[in-house]
C-alpha positions as CSV (number, residue, x, y, z in Angstrom):
1,M,23.0,1.1,7.2
2,L,19.9,-0.9,6.5
3,D,17.8,1.8,8.1
4,L,19.4,4.3,5.7
5,A,18.8,2.0,2.7
6,A,15.1,1.8,3.8
7,R,14.7,5.6,4.1
8,V,16.2,6.1,0.7
9,A,13.9,3.5,-0.9
10,C,10.8,5.3,0.5
11,R,11.5,8.2,-1.9
12,A,10.1,6.0,-4.7
13,E,6.8,5.2,-2.9
14,G,4.1,5.4,-5.5
15,Y,6.4,5.1,-8.5
16,V,7.5,1.5,-8.6
17,G,4.2,-0.2,-9.5
18,E,4.3,-3.9,-8.9
19,N,8.0,-3.9,-8.2
20,P,9.3,-3.7,-4.6
21,L,10.7,-0.6,-3.0
22,V,14.5,-1.3,-2.6
23,G,17.4,0.7,-1.2
24,A,21.1,0.0,-1.2
25,V,24.1,1.5,0.6
26,V,27.8,0.8,-0.2
27,V,30.2,1.1,2.7
28,R,33.9,0.9,3.2
29,D,35.6,1.2,6.6
30,G,32.4,2.6,8.1
31,R,32.1,5.3,5.4
32,V,29.3,5.5,2.9
33,I,30.7,5.6,-0.6
34,G,27.5,5.0,-2.6
35,I,23.7,5.2,-2.2
36,G,20.9,4.1,-4.6
37,H,17.3,3.1,-4.8
38,H,14.9,1.7,-7.3
39,R,13.3,4.9,-8.6
40,R,10.5,3.8,-10.8
41,F,9.0,0.8,-12.5
42,G,11.3,-0.5,-15.2
43,D,14.2,1.7,-14.1
44,V,17.6,0.5,-12.8
45,H,17.6,-1.5,-9.6
46,A,18.9,-0.1,-6.3
47,E,22.1,-2.1,-6.4
48,R,23.0,-0.7,-9.9
49,A,22.1,2.8,-8.8
50,A,24.3,2.5,-5.7
51,I,27.3,1.2,-7.8
52,S,26.8,4.1,-10.2
53,D,26.8,6.5,-7.3
54,C,30.2,5.2,-6.2
55,T,31.5,6.0,-9.7
56,R,30.1,9.5,-9.5
57,R,31.8,10.1,-6.2
58,G,35.1,8.8,-7.5
59,E,35.0,5.8,-5.3
60,N,35.8,2.2,-6.2
61,P,33.3,-0.4,-4.7
62,R,35.8,-3.2,-5.0
63,G,36.2,-4.8,-1.5
64,A,33.3,-2.8,0.0
65,T,30.1,-4.1,1.7
66,M,26.7,-3.4,0.3
67,Y,23.6,-3.2,2.5
68,V,20.4,-3.8,0.6
69,T,16.8,-4.1,1.8
70,L,16.0,-7.1,-0.5
71,E,18.1,-10.0,-1.8
72,P,19.7,-9.0,-5.2
73,C,18.0,-10.5,-8.2
74,S,19.5,-13.2,-10.3
75,H,17.4,-13.1,-13.5
76,T,17.1,-10.9,-16.5
77,G,13.9,-8.9,-16.7
78,K,13.6,-5.3,-17.6
79,Q,17.1,-5.0,-16.0
80,P,20.1,-7.4,-16.0
81,P,20.8,-9.4,-12.9
82,C,22.0,-7.4,-9.9
83,A,24.0,-10.4,-8.5
84,D,26.1,-10.4,-11.7
85,L,26.8,-6.7,-11.3
86,L,27.9,-7.0,-7.7
87,I,30.3,-9.9,-8.6
88,E,31.7,-7.9,-11.5
89,S,32.1,-4.8,-9.3
90,G,34.1,-6.6,-6.7
91,I,31.7,-6.2,-3.8
92,A,33.2,-8.3,-1.0
93,A,30.1,-8.7,1.2
94,V,26.3,-8.2,1.0
95,V,24.0,-7.7,4.0
96,C,20.3,-8.2,3.1
97,A,17.2,-7.5,5.2
98,R,15.1,-10.3,3.6
99,R,15.0,-12.9,0.9
100,D,13.3,-12.3,-2.4
101,P,10.1,-14.4,-2.4
102,N,9.6,-14.2,-6.2
103,P,10.8,-17.6,-7.6
104,I,11.7,-15.9,-10.9
105,A,14.1,-13.4,-9.3
106,A,15.3,-15.3,-6.2
107,G,18.6,-17.1,-6.0
108,G,20.9,-14.0,-6.0
109,A,22.4,-14.9,-2.6
110,A,23.4,-18.3,-3.7
111,K,24.9,-16.9,-6.9
112,L,26.9,-14.4,-4.9
113,E,28.1,-17.0,-2.4
114,K,29.2,-19.3,-5.2
115,A,31.3,-16.4,-6.6
116,G,33.0,-15.9,-3.2
117,V,30.9,-12.9,-2.0
118,R,30.0,-13.2,1.7
119,V,26.2,-12.9,2.1
120,R,24.4,-12.4,5.4
121,F,20.7,-11.8,6.1
122,S,20.0,-9.5,9.0
123,S,16.9,-8.7,11.0
124,A,18.5,-5.7,12.7
125,S,16.4,-3.1,10.8
126,S,12.7,-3.4,11.3
127,A,12.2,-0.6,8.8
128,A,14.1,-2.4,6.1
129,I,12.1,-5.6,6.7
130,A,8.7,-3.7,6.8
131,L,9.6,-1.9,3.5
132,S,9.1,-5.1,1.5
133,D,6.0,-6.3,3.2
134,P,3.6,-5.2,0.5
135,F,5.7,-6.8,-2.2
136,V,6.0,-10.0,-0.3
137,K,2.3,-10.2,0.3
138,R,1.5,-9.6,-3.4
139,V,4.0,-12.3,-4.6
140,T,2.9,-14.9,-2.0
141,T,-0.8,-14.3,-1.9
142,G,-1.8,-12.5,-5.1
143,L,-3.5,-9.8,-2.9
144,P,-2.6,-6.1,-2.6
145,W,-1.4,-4.5,0.6
146,V,-4.4,-2.9,2.3
147,I,-4.2,0.3,4.4
148,A,-7.3,1.4,6.3
149,K,-7.5,5.1,7.3
150,W,-9.9,7.0,9.5
151,A,-10.0,10.1,11.8
152,Q,-11.4,9.7,15.2
153,T,-12.1,11.4,18.5
154,I,-10.1,10.4,21.6
155,D,-13.0,8.1,22.6
156,G,-12.8,6.3,19.2
157,R,-15.7,7.9,17.4
158,I,-15.6,8.8,13.7
159,A,-18.9,10.7,13.5
160,T,-21.7,11.9,15.7
161,R,-24.9,9.8,16.0
162,S,-26.4,11.9,13.1
163,G,-23.4,11.2,10.9
164,E,-21.6,14.5,11.2
165,S,-17.8,14.0,10.7
166,K,-16.6,17.2,8.9
167,W,-14.2,17.8,10.3
168,I,-12.8,15.7,13.1
169,S,-9.1,16.1,12.1
170,S,-7.1,19.2,11.3
171,D,-6.3,20.7,7.9
172,R,-2.8,19.3,8.1
173,S,-4.0,15.8,8.9
174,R,-6.3,15.9,5.9
175,R,-3.5,17.1,3.7
176,R,-1.5,14.1,5.0
177,V,-4.4,11.8,3.8
178,H,-4.1,13.4,0.4
179,A,-0.4,12.7,0.4
180,I,-1.2,9.0,1.2
181,R,-3.7,8.9,-1.7
182,A,-0.9,10.1,-4.0
183,R,1.2,7.1,-3.2
184,V,-1.2,4.2,-3.5
185,D,-2.6,2.3,-6.5
186,A,-6.2,2.4,-5.5
187,V,-8.7,4.0,-3.0
188,L,-11.6,1.8,-2.0
189,T,-14.8,3.0,-0.5
190,G,-18.4,1.8,0.1
191,M,-21.8,2.9,-1.1
192,G,-22.6,4.4,2.3
193,T,-19.7,6.9,1.9
194,V,-20.7,7.6,-1.7
195,L,-24.3,8.5,-0.7
196,A,-23.3,10.4,2.4
197,D,-20.3,12.4,1.2
198,D,-20.3,12.2,-2.7
199,P,-16.5,12.1,-2.5
200,M,-13.9,12.6,-5.3
201,L,-11.2,10.4,-3.6
202,T,-8.4,12.1,-5.5
203,A,-5.2,13.5,-4.2
204,R,-5.5,17.3,-4.0
205,D,-3.2,20.1,-2.7
206,V,-0.2,17.7,-2.9
207,R,3.1,18.9,-4.2
208,R,3.7,15.8,-6.3
209,V,1.2,13.1,-7.2
210,R,3.2,9.9,-7.5
211,S,0.3,7.6,-8.3
212,R,-3.0,8.5,-9.9
213,A,-5.0,6.1,-7.7
214,I,-7.9,4.1,-9.2
215,R,-11.1,4.9,-7.4
216,V,-13.0,1.7,-6.4
217,V,-16.5,1.4,-5.0
218,A,-17.8,-1.7,-3.3
219,D,-21.4,-1.6,-4.6
220,S,-23.0,-5.1,-4.4
221,D,-26.4,-4.1,-5.9
222,L,-25.0,-1.7,-8.5
223,D,-26.9,1.1,-7.0
224,I,-24.4,3.9,-7.5
225,P,-26.1,7.2,-8.6
226,E,-25.0,8.1,-12.2
227,D,-24.8,11.7,-11.2
228,C,-22.4,11.2,-8.4
229,A,-18.9,12.9,-8.6
230,L,-17.1,9.5,-9.1
231,V,-19.1,8.6,-12.2
232,K,-19.1,12.1,-13.6
233,T,-15.3,12.3,-13.5
234,A,-14.6,8.7,-14.5
235,R,-13.2,9.7,-17.8
236,D,-10.6,11.8,-16.0
237,V,-9.8,9.4,-13.2
238,R,-10.0,5.7,-13.6
239,T,-13.0,4.4,-11.7
240,V,-14.1,0.9,-10.9
241,I,-17.5,-0.3,-9.5
242,V,-17.4,-3.8,-8.0
243,C,-20.8,-5.5,-7.8
244,E,-22.4,-8.9,-7.2
245,K,-21.1,-11.2,-10.0
246,E,-24.5,-12.0,-11.6
247,L,-25.4,-8.3,-11.8
248,A,-22.2,-7.7,-13.8
249,T,-23.6,-9.9,-16.7
250,T,-27.4,-10.1,-16.2
251,E,-29.8,-8.5,-18.7
252,I,-31.6,-6.6,-15.9
253,T,-28.6,-4.3,-15.4
254,R,-27.4,-4.2,-19.0
255,E,-28.6,-0.6,-19.7
256,K,-27.2,0.8,-16.5
257,R,-23.9,-1.0,-17.1
258,M,-23.8,0.4,-20.6
259,R,-24.3,3.9,-19.3
260,L,-21.6,3.5,-16.7
261,T,-19.3,2.1,-19.3
262,M,-20.0,5.1,-21.6
263,A,-19.2,7.3,-18.7
264,G,-15.8,5.6,-18.3
265,V,-16.5,3.3,-15.4
266,L,-15.2,-0.3,-15.4
267,V,-17.8,-2.7,-13.8
268,I,-16.3,-5.8,-12.2
269,G,-18.4,-8.7,-10.7
270,V,-17.3,-10.8,-7.7
271,P,-19.2,-13.5,-5.7
272,M,-21.2,-12.6,-2.6
273,R,-20.0,-13.8,0.8
274,G,-22.8,-13.7,3.3
275,P,-24.7,-10.4,3.1
276,G,-22.0,-8.6,1.3
277,L,-19.3,-8.9,-1.5
278,D,-16.5,-11.4,-1.1
279,L,-13.9,-8.7,-0.3
280,R,-11.0,-11.1,-0.7
281,E,-12.1,-11.8,-4.3
282,L,-12.6,-8.0,-4.8
283,L,-9.0,-7.4,-3.8
284,A,-7.8,-10.3,-6.0
285,E,-9.6,-8.9,-9.0
286,L,-8.1,-5.5,-8.5
287,A,-4.7,-7.1,-8.5
288,K,-5.4,-9.2,-11.6
289,Q,-7.4,-6.8,-13.7
290,C,-6.0,-3.5,-12.7
291,G,-2.4,-4.3,-11.5
292,V,-3.1,-2.9,-8.0
293,S,-0.5,-3.5,-5.4
294,T,-1.6,-1.1,-2.6
295,V,-5.1,-0.1,-1.6
296,L,-6.2,2.7,0.7
297,V,-9.6,2.0,2.3
298,E,-11.6,5.2,3.1
299,A,-15.0,3.9,4.2
300,G,-17.6,3.8,6.8
301,P,-17.7,1.3,9.8
302,G,-19.6,-1.4,7.8
303,L,-16.9,-1.9,5.1
304,I,-14.1,-1.4,7.6
305,G,-15.6,-3.9,10.0
306,S,-16.1,-6.5,7.2
307,M,-12.5,-6.1,6.1
308,I,-11.3,-6.5,9.6
309,D,-13.5,-9.6,10.1
310,G,-12.0,-11.1,6.9
311,D,-8.5,-10.3,8.2
312,L,-7.8,-8.3,5.0
313,I,-6.3,-5.1,6.5
314,D,-2.6,-5.1,6.8
315,E,-2.0,-1.6,8.1
316,L,-4.1,1.0,10.0
317,R,-3.5,4.8,9.8
318,V,-5.5,6.4,12.5
319,F,-5.7,10.2,13.0
320,V,-6.7,10.9,16.6
321,A,-8.1,14.4,17.2
322,P,-8.3,16.1,20.6
323,L,-12.1,15.8,20.8
324,M,-14.3,13.8,23.2
325,L,-18.0,13.0,22.4
326,G,-18.9,10.7,25.2
327,D,-21.9,9.5,23.2
328,E,-22.4,5.8,23.1
329,M,-24.6,6.2,19.9
330,A,-21.9,8.0,18.0
331,K,-20.3,6.0,15.2
332,S,-17.2,3.9,15.8
333,A,-14.5,3.1,13.2
334,A,-15.7,-0.5,12.6
335,A,-19.0,-2.3,13.0
336,G,-20.8,-5.5,12.2
337,R,-18.5,-7.9,14.0
338,I,-19.3,-10.1,17.1
339,A,-16.4,-10.2,19.5
340,P,-17.6,-11.8,22.8
341,S,-14.0,-11.8,24.3
342,L,-10.7,-10.2,23.9
343,S,-9.4,-13.3,22.2
344,A,-11.6,-12.4,19.2
345,A,-9.8,-9.2,18.7
346,H,-7.4,-8.7,15.8
347,R,-4.0,-7.6,17.1
348,Y,-1.8,-5.0,15.6
349,E,1.7,-3.8,16.2
350,L,2.5,-0.1,16.7
351,M,4.9,1.0,14.0
352,R,5.1,4.7,14.7
353,A,3.2,7.8,16.0
354,K,3.6,11.3,14.8
355,R,2.1,14.6,16.1
356,I,0.4,16.7,13.4
357,E,-0.6,20.0,15.0
358,N,-2.9,18.8,17.9
359,D,-3.7,15.5,16.1
360,L,-1.8,12.3,16.4
361,E,-1.2,10.0,13.4
362,V,-0.7,6.4,14.6
363,V,0.4,3.6,12.3
364,Y,-0.3,0.0,13.1
365,R,0.4,-3.2,11.2
366,R,-1.3,-6.6,11.6
367,K,0.8,-8.9,13.7
368,G,2.5,-11.6,11.6
369,R,2.4,-9.7,8.4
């Protein structure tokens, strides 16, 4: 039932903003009598939607059990407390996948138990637990959930030694990437990708765009060409350039910053860390200034390697194509790290694998997330 609640909650991916994805299922005698999920930011919560669904079906939730992916809230925000609703509705028991880490909303389980409702936390559904990972990370660290994506050959190369990469993956795999772009808050790339590909980084050929992702460029020296596609379309799609902190205020770059601002670009400065930008600060600023909860990284090996080195990537989405280069000089997915032993590797957990035509989409998550 928690698996079902998680699947239902995923329908709102890209709609809920800073709120968590939450699904709820009401069950009596092994029969589902109500299903609901949090549909969009500010809308009714999953528990209320599930109780309303019971009414629409002509069912009475009194004495039933609710399975919910996240502990019911106990405070009044944009919506009234879900814990109060469950008590009023006569729900006899609640099974939750995980506790709410938000101190403002937490405490629903205690309120339910005080009113005589049986509450149990269950780790039976890995899908229901993983569903809340991005929300939990945002609340506990202030950082968005980071997904890194790339397409590679069987031998782990993302481009030839000359930089040719179009196209390693199939048309269907590329459409899948556009679908992912349509569900995240921001797409992050580096200057190398901007100069090599002049990308748009928008979701195209997607049936429904759930989130108009902010396009973000890590550009420490503020070198971005003003005639590139990202700048030229910045008034249509929100675009952010993140540069070295001093360059965001110094007189030397004032005229260029003014031209970028006139074009619709937001320039944000963050400190340097070693030879590049402090990427943790970059992510924190995206969360604080732009309300970003999820970031898709589509970049070259330099930026990907730096983010892996900083332990900033939570999820990997790798598209493996049926190609072999066998060229040691071809480009790998990540570069710039020194890993003298296997103990220096970052370890990930396989979440799922799916065949897309002759490609394979593989999803990993960082262990311990």
